[in-house]
ROSETI-734234 format. One record per residue (C-alpha): residue in three letters; x, y, z. Coordinates in steps of 0.02 Angstrom, whole numbers, padded with zeros to 5 digits. Layout:
BEGIN
+------+--------+--------+--------+
: code :      X :      Y :      Z :
+------+--------+--------+--------+
:  ALA :      X :      Y :      Z :
...
+------+--------+--------+--------+
END
This chain:
BEGIN
+------+--------+--------+--------+
: code :      X :      Y :      Z :
+------+--------+--------+--------+
:  MET : -01578 : -00273 :  01036 :
:  ARG : -01518 : -00125 :  00932 :
:  PRO : -01375 : -00023 :  01003 :
:  ARG : -01412 :  00152 :  01061 :
:  ARG : -01323 :  00300 :  00983 :
:  ASN : -01203 :  00324 :  01129 :
:  GLU : -01158 :  00138 :  01124 :
:  VAL : -01118 :  00149 :  00938 :
:  LEU : -01012 :  00304 :  00966 :
:  SER : -00922 :  00218 :  01110 :
:  ILE : -00884 :  00066 :  01002 :
:  LEU : -00819 :  00175 :  00860 :
:  ALA : -00713 :  00281 :  00978 :
:  ALA : -00639 :  00125 :  01059 :
:  ALA : -00602 :  00052 :  00887 :
:  LEU : -00509 :  00209 :  00833 :
:  VAL : -00409 :  00211 :  00994 :
:  ALA : -00367 :  00026 :  00974 :
:  ALA : -00312 :  00054 :  00794 :
:  PHE : -00205 :  00203 :  00848 :
:  LEU : -00126 :  00100 :  00988 :
:  SER : -00093 : -00044 :  00867 :
:  GLY :  00035 :  00074 :  00791 :
:  CYS :  00146 :  00019 :  00937 :
:  VAL :  00154 : -00158 :  00865 :
:  TYR :  00303 : -00170 :  00750 :
:  MET :  00365 : -00300 :  00629 :
:  ARG :  00475 : -00316 :  00477 :
:  LEU :  00386 : -00327 :  00310 :
:  GLY :  00477 : -00408 :  00167 :
:  GLY :  00415 : -00402 : -00009 :
:  PRO :  00353 : -00269 : -00127 :
:  VAL :  00340 : -00105 : -00034 :
:  ARG :  00313 :  00028 : -00167 :
:  TYR :  00375 :  00206 : -00142 :
:  PRO :  00346 :  00334 : -00278 :
:  GLY :  00507 :  00409 : -00346 :
:  VAL :  00621 :  00275 : -00272 :
:  GLU :  00731 :  00164 : -00379 :
:  PRO :  00652 : -00006 : -00417 :
:  GLY :  00787 : -00103 : -00324 :
:  TRP :  00745 : -00014 : -00162 :
:  SER :  00561 : -00057 : -00172 :
:  TYR :  00592 : -00239 : -00123 :
:  MET :  00692 : -00216 :  00035 :
:  LYS :  00628 : -00261 :  00208 :
:  VAL :  00565 : -00111 :  00303 :
:  MET :  00500 : -00079 :  00478 :
:  VAL :  00311 : -00064 :  00485 :
:  ARG :  00188 : -00035 :  00626 :
:  GLY :  00006 : -00078 :  00648 :
:  TRP : -00093 : -00237 :  00674 :
:  PRO : -00176 : -00334 :  00592 :
:  LEU : -00133 : -00228 :  00439 :
:  PRO :  00022 : -00118 :  00445 :
:  PHE : -00011 :  00066 :  00413 :
:  LEU :  00150 :  00154 :  00467 :
:  TYR :  00297 :  00120 :  00350 :
:  ASP :  00478 :  00169 :  00369 :
:  LYS :  00526 :  00279 :  00221 :
:  VAL :  00687 :  00219 :  00144 :
:  GLY :  00817 :  00357 :  00138 :
:  PHE :  00712 :  00483 :  00237 :
:  SER :  00690 :  00407 :  00408 :
:  PRO :  00819 :  00336 :  00529 :
:  ALA :  00845 :  00153 :  00486 :
:  ASN :  00724 :  00028 :  00566 :
:  ALA :  00613 :  00163 :  00640 :
:  ALA :  00430 :  00195 :  00604 :
:  ASP :  00316 :  00284 :  00724 :
:  TRP :  00179 :  00414 :  00741 :
:  VAL :  00299 :  00558 :  00773 :
:  GLY :  00397 :  00514 :  00617 :
:  ALA :  00236 :  00505 :  00517 :
:  LEU :  00182 :  00677 :  00580 :
:  MET :  00353 :  00749 :  00533 :
:  GLY :  00348 :  00669 :  00361 :
:  LEU :  00491 :  00549 :  00396 :
:  ASP :  00381 :  00394 :  00393 :
:  GLU :  00233 :  00351 :  00283 :
:  PHE :  00057 :  00341 :  00352 :
:  ARG : -00066 :  00241 :  00245 :
:  PRO : -00246 :  00286 :  00292 :
:  LEU : -00338 :  00139 :  00208 :
:  PRO : -00252 :  00003 :  00311 :
:  PHE : -00278 :  00112 :  00467 :
:  LEU : -00465 :  00123 :  00431 :
:  ALA : -00470 : -00064 :  00395 :
:  ASP : -00389 : -00097 :  00565 :
:  ALA : -00516 :  00019 :  00647 :
:  ALA : -00658 : -00075 :  00560 :
:  PHE : -00585 : -00241 :  00620 :
:  TYR : -00583 : -00178 :  00800 :
:  ALA : -00758 : -00104 :  00782 :
:  VAL : -00826 : -00273 :  00727 :
:  LEU : -00734 : -00358 :  00870 :
:  PHE : -00800 : -00235 :  01000 :
:  ALA : -00976 : -00243 :  00927 :
:  ALA : -00974 : -00433 :  00941 :
:  VAL : -00922 : -00421 :  01123 :
:  TRP : -01058 : -00291 :  01156 :
:  TRP : -01189 : -00400 :  01071 :
:  ALA : -01137 : -00556 :  01170 :
:  ARG : -01144 : -00460 :  01334 :
:  LYS : -01312 : -00383 :  01292 :
:  ARG : -01383 : -00553 :  01243 :
:  ARG : -01319 : -00632 :  01402 :
:  ARG : -01397 : -00495 :  01508 :
:  GLY : -01563 : -00517 :  01419 :
:  ALA : -01563 : -00704 :  01455 :
:  SER : -01525 : -00679 :  01640 :
:  GLY : -01660 : -00550 :  01673 :
:  GLY : -01548 : -00397 :  01664 :
:  ARG : -01410 : -00463 :  01776 :
:  ALA : -01241 : -00505 :  01704 :
:  HIS : -01191 : -00637 :  01833 :
:  GLY : -01278 : -00750 :  01956 :
:  PRO : -01428 : -00718 :  02066 :
:  GLY : -01361 : -00555 :  02141 :
:  PRO : -01372 : -00494 :  02320 :
:  VAL : -01491 : -00581 :  02439 :
+------+--------+--------+--------+
END
C-alpha cells in the first residue's frame, strides 16, 4: 500500500497550500520574541503573529503598522517571515494528509475497491 509518486506530490502540494493559508490565522504572542538590533526591553512585548500550529509571520516592532502581520508585509520587508516554523507547519499538514490518505486507502482495500456500501445494483 505504498503511495504513488503523484499521490505523494499531491499530499506535499496540499500541505504547502495549507501551511500558506494558515498564515491567515492570527494571534497575539507574549513572551520572548527576539529581534536583532532592537533594544532588549522591546524584545518582550506582545506582537501580532500569524500561522498555525506554529507562528511563522511576525509583526516587526517599529517597522510595520501596529498589530499587523501578513504575507504582503513580509514580502515588502515590513513583517518577519520565519521559514523553519513554516516548514514545520507544512510537515504537520503533510503528516495529517498522509494519515487521511492511508486511512482511505486501507478502507478501500477492505471493501473490495469501493469506498462506501455495495454500490449500484
